[in-house]
N, C-alpha and C positions, 0 to 999 in steps of 0.2 A: 808490590802483593797486591794493593788496589787495583791496578794497570793488567795483572794478570786475570783476577776476579770478570771487572768489565768484560775482556776479550770473551772470556768463557761463555758470560750469559751470553751478549753479542751474538756470538757462531752458533748458540743452541735457538736463539731468535731466527738469526739468516736460515737453519734448517727448519725451524716448523713453518715460514711463510714460502719455504722453495717445495718440502712435502706438499703444502696445502695448493700451491700454485695446480704441483701435480696432480692432484686430487681430483681438481675442476678443468684438466683438458678438455677441450671437445671430444664428444666420441666420435668416429666418424660414421659411425653407424650406431640408429637406436632403431627396436623394436617394441610395438605396442598391442596388447590384446586389454579390448576393451566389454565391459558391458553392455547389453543391448534391453533398454528399458522398454522398447514397445510400445503399448498403452498405459498411461497413469491418471490416478484422478487425484486432485487436489486437495481434496474434500476429508475428513475423517467421517468415523460413520457416524457420527451423533450430529456432523452439521448435515451430510445426507438423510439422515432420520427426518430431520426437522423440514427441508427443503422439497422432500417427498412426503410427507405427513398429509393425511388427509384434513387435520382440524391443529392449524401450526399454531394458530394462538394458544391454544389449550396445551400444544406439546411447550412450547415456553412455559408457559405458568407450571407444568410439572416438573418440567426441568431447573426451575429457579427455586422450587419449593418442594424439592421432594422429601418426601414424608414430615410434610408441617418445617422443615429444617430449612432456611435457606443457602443454595448454594456461594459458594466464592470460588471455584475451580473456574478457570477459565479454558475455553473451548474455541476461543475464533479463530487462531495459526491456522495455514494451512499444512498438509501432510507436506514433511521433505524426502526428497528423495537421491537414493546412495548411486554412484556410479563408480563401480570399481573396475583395477586394470590391474596391468602388469607392464613394468619399463624393463626394458634389458638393453643392454649399451654395451659393443663391443670392449670397451674395457673395465665394464663390472664397476664401473665409479657411479654412483646414484645424484639425481639432479640437486642442484640446488633448493629448488621449488618446484612444484607442481601445482599446474593450474588445470580448471575445467572453461573452455567458453562456451557460454550456451547462447546461441540466438536464432533470430526467426530467419534466416536467409542462411543458403545452401554454402555462398560464397563467405561468409562468418564479417559480415563488414560492420553490421552493431550488433555487439553480445553483452552480455553478465560473464562478468570473470569473477569465477570461484576459486579460493584457494583452496588444496586439498593437501593428503599425506603423501606417504611415497605410494599408497595403496587404495587410495577413495577420496572423496568428496560428495558432502554434500550439498544439490543445489535445491532452490524452494522459489517460492515468489512466480511461480509462472502463469501466464495469462489461459484465458479459460479454452477451450476447444479450438487449441493452435498446433500446429506441429513446430518441433522447434530441431535444430540441427545442433550438434558437440561435436566437439573433438578436446582431446589431452595435450597439455603442452609443456613440456619438460623444458624443464627451463636450464643449462649447465652456464659456460659462457656466452653460447648461444641457444636459442629455441629451437626445440625441433617437436615437430607435430605429429600426434595420429591421424589417424582417415578420418574425414567427417562421416558421423552418425545419426540418426534419429526417430527422437520418439513424438508422439502424438498425445497431448491433455486430453482427456473423454469428457471433462468437466465441463457443462452445459449454461453452468449461472453463475453464481458468485465466485467472483474473485477477489476470494478473502488475504491477505496478503501479511505475513512476519516481517516486525520493525522491532526488534527488541528495546524492552519499557515502554513500546504504545500498543496500550488495548485500541481493539475494532477499530481496526485498517481494515478499507477494502477500497478498490476500485469499484467506482459506479459504473463504468463499460462493462460488453461482455457478456448482456441480455439478448436474449433474444427477441430483437422489432417487426420482424415479416419484414414483408414486402421486400424481401432478398435487400434490407437494409441492417446495416450493422451499429453499435453504439459501440464508440471506440473506445478500445484498451488504451489502459498509459496515458491517462490527459488529465484524468479528474479524481481524485481518490478522499474520502472520507477517514476521520481519526479521529482519536483522546488527544489531549490538550499534547503540545510541545515542551510546558516546561511547568515546576509546581508552580500553582498560584497566590500559596501563602494566607493569610488570615482569613479572606472570603473564599476561598477554594483548599479544601481538602481536599480533593479528590489526589491517589499518587498515580501520575504516571506524565511520564515526559522520557523523552528516548536518550536511550546511553550513546557514546562513542559510537559505537559499533551501528547502533539503529539509526542514527544521522546519518552515517556515510550509505546504510541503504536505502534511506530516504535521498539524499541527490547523487548517489553513484548509481546503483540501481534503476529506483525509480523517478528519478532525475528531477526532481519539483525543483521547478524556480520562482514559485511566489507562493504564500502561506495565507490564507485567509484567517483572519482571527475575530471568534464570534462571540466570545468568552466578554461580560459586562463590564465596563469599566467606565466608569464617571468621573467628569471633570473637579470636582471637589473629593474622587476619593472615599467616596460614602461607602460603595461600591468598588471593588478591585477585583476581580476574577485573575487579571492577568498578571496579579503580583509588578506592578510599575513599569514593563517591558513597552520598550516603543521600537522595538527590532527584531527580526526574526531568532530564534534561540538555534535554527538553522546554521547562522551564517548570515556575515554581511552583503554576500554571494545570493542571498534568497530573498526576494521581497517581501516585506510586509505589509499587510492589509488589513486595519483596524476595522470591524465593521458590527461593532458591539449591538448584541440584543438580552433583549429580557424574555427569558421563559417563565418561570415560575407558574408551569400549569395551566399557562394562558396559550389564547392562538397567537403566532411568531407573525403571522400576517394582517393580524387585526389590530396589536398593541401599537398603540401610538408612538412610543419610543423607538421601537427598531424603524421607523420610516425613511428615517436616511440613510441606514445601514443597509437594510432593503435595497434600497437602489442603488449603493456601492457594491454588493454583493453581486449583482447583476449583471451589471457593466464593468465589472471584474473578469465576469466570466466571456462575454463580449468580446475583449482585448486579445488575439490571440497570443500575443508575444508574452502573456503570463502564463500560457500551460507548458507545464505539464503543474496542476493546481493544488493542493491538498488544502481542505477549509474541517475546521473541529470549529466545537464548541468546549465541554469540559471531558463527558464521558463519548463525546458522539452520537448520542441518541436523540436528543431531543432537539434542537434547533438546529443542529447536524442533521438529523434522519428529517425532520421536518421538509429542510430545503431538497436534498436528495429524492427525494417523495418527489416533488413537484419538478423539479429537471427530468427524472427519470419520465415523470405523466409526458413534459414539454417532446421528448426524444421519443415516445412512441413503445415506452415500455406498458405491458397491460397490469390492470389493478392489480391482480392477483401477486404479481411478481415483483410489484412495487408492496404490498405489504410482506411479503417474504425477505426482503430486504430488510427492512423497517425493523421486523420481528427478529431478524439475522442477531443484530445487537445485543440480546440476551444471552448469548452464548458467552460475550466476552465477560471481564469482571466489572460490571458494572455498579454493582452496588443493591441493585433489586432489578422491578421487572417492567418492562416495559410492553402494553398492551394493545392487541387493536382498538377495544374504547379509548385508547388514549389520545387517537387522533384521530377517531372515526367522525366526530364532532363539529371538527375543525378544518383544514385545507381539503382532506378526504370528502366530506360533504359539501366545501364550497367549487369544488372542482367538479361533482358531480352535479350540483345545481348549476352548471355556466351553460352558458349557450355553446352548442354547435355538435355538430353530427360525430365526432370522434372523443374519445377519453383524451386524445392530443392535444385538439384544437378547443374541449372545453380547459382545457390545462392552462393553454394559452388566453383566452378569453377571461379566465378567474385570475392570471395574474396580472395583465393590463387592470383590473380594474381593483388590487392594490399595491400595486408600486409603480411607479410616477417612471415608466420608462416607456419606450415606444415599440411598437411590435416589429420592427426592425433589427430592435438589440436583443430579444426573442429571438426572430430570425436567423441572426447572425450567431447565436448561441445553439441553436440547433445544429447550425453550417458546419459548426468547428466538432458537434461532437457524435456527428453522424454521416456515414460512408455511403 
């Protein structure tokens, strides 16, 4: 009796396996119909309003405190876009998985991979003012791919980025720096922190598993530079005791702890060694792509992003726009133009030089114990 039941069970399982294999036989022909995106803008309406405002400093104040009530909504993420498609095979079997590959080359040799449903896929984290190529790939036993299509990102300024669990993430590159030069995208990112910081740091920001996947697989982050304050006696410990990157052991972790607390990060003696560590890390090409952060990614991170942008040739008004863009994230307060005007902004303006970039270089040389060659190397890495 027991043998008979076992035989029946095994026979049933065998039938299921045969049916399963039959269902996933390769079709001999697969046809695709894929939607055309044309031109897209990665910015939301509120982001465009800030970037095109006649008075962006007043705009962020009105945004942060509408009707004298503090805003808590996050609007720092970019738009995502849906690619729709239909997939028809001659054997009428649905693919096991469907992916959309999106890359900057028509030969699709370097791409981002997005898993979709049977009808559509959402894509995000696109570069500013860039033409992309994409194709739909249906996975049966083998892969079948559609023709390659293209679309163009028309956004001319900030490349803001979606990392699940992290606020205030964006690429430093992508801005117009004139003279037929390009501030390269995909090399250096500014973000909020990557782990919860414990008793001395109550800011709730840390990437989820999917966020870590985005940072490592999409953005290809190789190095994390952590600006959060930690002291040898742990009287202040914003990092919650970590000594390696929360993104994983394969990501290089550089601790460059800096004190802020409404002071000028370049004037504070506590930051002297860390500032040198930070800029020397930027001069090492093997560290890229780099993500650097403090807690919220606004003050220490914002100051360093401003100076780096000035070095590579960004206009002062664009540097201020990037600084103020942090207000669209859920940072818990508002940062204003006056927050940095009397600090490194004034320092750069008062430095010697015939251009803002030259002034920024001389300012940095006066504040940080690095060489002119180190600064030139950073510029060479970040500018085409």
